[in-house]
N, C-alpha and C positions, 0 to 999 in steps of 0.2 A: 504493500500500500504506500509506504514512504517513497519508494522509487517511482511509483506511478504519479504521485503528487509532484515530485521533483521534475518528472518529465513534462507534465502539463505546465508547470511554472516555467520551465525552460522554453517551451513553445509560445508562452504568452508574454515573454519578455519583448520590449519594444524593438530590440535588435533582431529578434527572431521574426517579427512580423514586418520589419522594414521592407524586405523584398516584395511583399504583397502590395504595399503602398506604392511601390515604384513600377509594378507590373503594367499598369496602363500605358506608361511611356514606352515600355518595350514593345507592346502590341502596336502602338502608333508608329514606332520606329520601323517595325517589320513591314507594316503597310506602306510607309513612306519609301522604304528601300525598293518596294516593288511598283508602287503606283504614283509616287511623287505627290504627296498630299499638299494642300495649300498651307503656306507658312502660318497664316492666322489660326488655322485649326490646330496645328502642332503646338503653337505657343499657348493656346487656350488649355490644352492638356498639360503643358508644363506648369501653368498657373494653378490648375486643379491639383496637380501633384505637390506643388509648393504648399498649398493650404493643408493638404493631408499630412505632409511632413511636419508642418508647424503644429498640427494637432497632437503629434507624438512628442514634440520637443521637450527636452528636460530643462531648457533655459527658461526661467520664469519672466514673463512680461508683466505680471500682475502687480509687482511692487512699484511699477512706474506710474506716473500720472497718466491720465487717459490720453491727452494730446500726444505725449511722448510715446506712449504705447502704440498708438496708431502709426506714427512716423516710423518707429522701429519695425513694426510689423510689415509696412510697405517696403522698407529697405531690405528686410530679410527675404521678402518675396522676390525682389529684384536680384538679390545676391544668389538665391537658390537657382533661379532661371539662368543667371550668368554662369554658375558652376556647371549646369547641365549643358549649356551651349558651348562653353569653353572646352569641356571634355570632348564634345562632338567635333569641334574645330581641330583639336589636337590629334584626332584619330587619322593620321596620315602616314604613319611610319610603323613598320613591323615591330611589335613588342613594346611600343612606347607607352601608350595609355594603360594597357593591361599590366605592364611591369611597374609603372609608377603607382598606380592605384592599388596594386597588391600590397605594396609596402605601406601605403597610407591606410588601407583597411586593417592591416596587422597592427599598426600603431593605435588605431582607434579601438580595435578589439581588446588589446592589452589594457589600454586606459580604462575601458568600460567593463573589464572582466566579462567579456562576451560569453554567452552560452555556447555549447558545442554546435548548436544548429547554425549559428552565425559562422563559426569556424569552417563549416562545410561549404559556405559560400566562398570563403577565402581559398579553400582547397580546390573548388571548381575553377576559380580564377587562375590559380597556379597551373592546373591541368590545361586550361585554355592557352595560357602563356607559352607552354611547350610547343603548341601547334601554331601559335601566332608569331613565334620568334623568326627572325629573318633566316632563310626565305620563308615567309609565312604560307601556310596551307589553308588557314581559316582566318576570317576577319571579323571585326566587331560590327561594322556597319552602324547605322543609326539605332538599330534595335539594341545593340550592346553598349554603344558609347553613351547614349542618353540615359539608359538604365543605370550604368555605373556612375555617371555624374550625379544622378538623383540619389543613389545609394550613399555616395560620399557626403553629399550635403546633409542627408538624414543622419549619418553617423556624427557629423560635426554638431548638429542640433541636439543630439542626445547627450553630449558632454554637459555635466551639470553646472559649470561655471563659465562665464563669458571669456575670461582670460585663457582658460584651457581650450575653449572652442576656437578662439583665434589661433592658438598655437597649433592645434590639429589642422585647421584650414591652411596655415602657412607651411605645413609639411609638404603640401602639393605645389609649392612655389615653382619648381622647374616647369611644371605643366602650365599653371595658370598665369604666371608672369609672362611667359612666351605669348600666350593667347591674348592677354590683356594689352600688352605693349603693341602687338600686331594690330589689334582692333583700333587702338588710338592712332597709330600711324596711318592706317587705311582711312579712318574718318578724316584725318587731316589732309589726306590726298584726294578726298571726295569719292571714295569707293563705296559701293554697296557692300556692307560688312558680311552679309549672308551669301554673297556670291563666291563660288569656289576660286581658289588662288594657290600660289606657291610662295607666299611671302612670310610665313612663319620662320623663326630662326632655325628650327630643326630642318625645314625644307631647304633653306638657303645653305645650311651646312652640308646637306646631301648634294646640292648642286655644286658645292665647292670640292666635292670628291670624297667626303667622308662616307664610309659604309654605314648602312642602316643600323647594324648591330652596334657599331662604335658609338653612334649618336644615342641610341637607346640606353646603352650602358652609362653614358655620361649623365643623362637625365635620371635614371634609376639610382645611380650612386648619389646624386645630389638629394634625391628624395629620401634615400636611406640615411644619409647624414642628418637631415632635419628630423627624421623619425626618431633617431637615437637621441638627439638633443631634446626632443619632446618628452621622451620616456625617462631620461635620467636627469633632466633639468626642469625647466618650466618654459612658459611662452616667451620670456625674454631671451632665453637661449635660442629658441627657434627663430625669433625675429632677427637676432644678430646674424645667425647663420643664413637666413633668407636674404638679408641685405648683401652679404658677401657673395651669395650665389647669383643675385641679380647683377652685381658688378661684374662677375665673371661672364655672365651672359652678354653684357654690353661689350666686354672685351672681345668675345667670340664674334659678336655682330660686326665690330669695327675692323677686326684684324684677320678673321678666318672665313666667315660666311661670305657668299656672293652678296654684294651691296643691295640694300632694299630698293634703291632707285633703279639699278640695272634690272632687277627682277621685275619691277613694275613694267618697264618697257618690253621685256621679253614675253610677258604674259598678258599684255593689254587686251588682246583679242582672243585669248584662249581660256576655255573653262577646263580646269584640271581638278580632279577630286582632291579633297584635303589630305 
């Protein structure tokens, strides 16, 4: 009887139910991969998923004044949809997203003392990574990348304190800083940010001759270093490490990668998957 109760409690944990809350995104991603659904419909499902994830959140908004609570809620919705889309944007190199998010998921699972049912998700992602490593035989597509982005956002929201949540979010700096900086540069260049391109740092490093596995290892190593800082230190350790990694990214951008401006010219009339 005791083991049965423990098993039920294991499955009722927020981390155990998190994949079910993110499942609608996976279904929409699958349909979008096959039928190219309207962007408005996809974003509506992302908003719905954001509301569902916030309903699970361990971070309390109720201690805040009502006006501040509303503002924070809206900012969190924007942040969740940004994480989902940034993850999708970064799915353009063998092993990159799966490798980095495997490390981020492990950091979150350790921090939250995850039940075995959540560790099975981590195990499934590791198994996928074996087949997704360069040269990849299987790919995430929208069905996988949006689902994993929502899962990571949900894990961050389940961390009980705001500083720790920020620390866990920053563990994924190698992925999200690349996506964020690229979006800013494309906005400044007048691009449609949801149009496919080859302007991310990881893409321009590949154009400069770096093998896909080499690039993925660099990003995964950066994520691993931040995960270690998160688990043995606190959010300030992660923030300091993230700042150093962003500086390293700018150095790669300026001295190794094919220049952003050159890539704009070469891809101006070409649609290339992320």
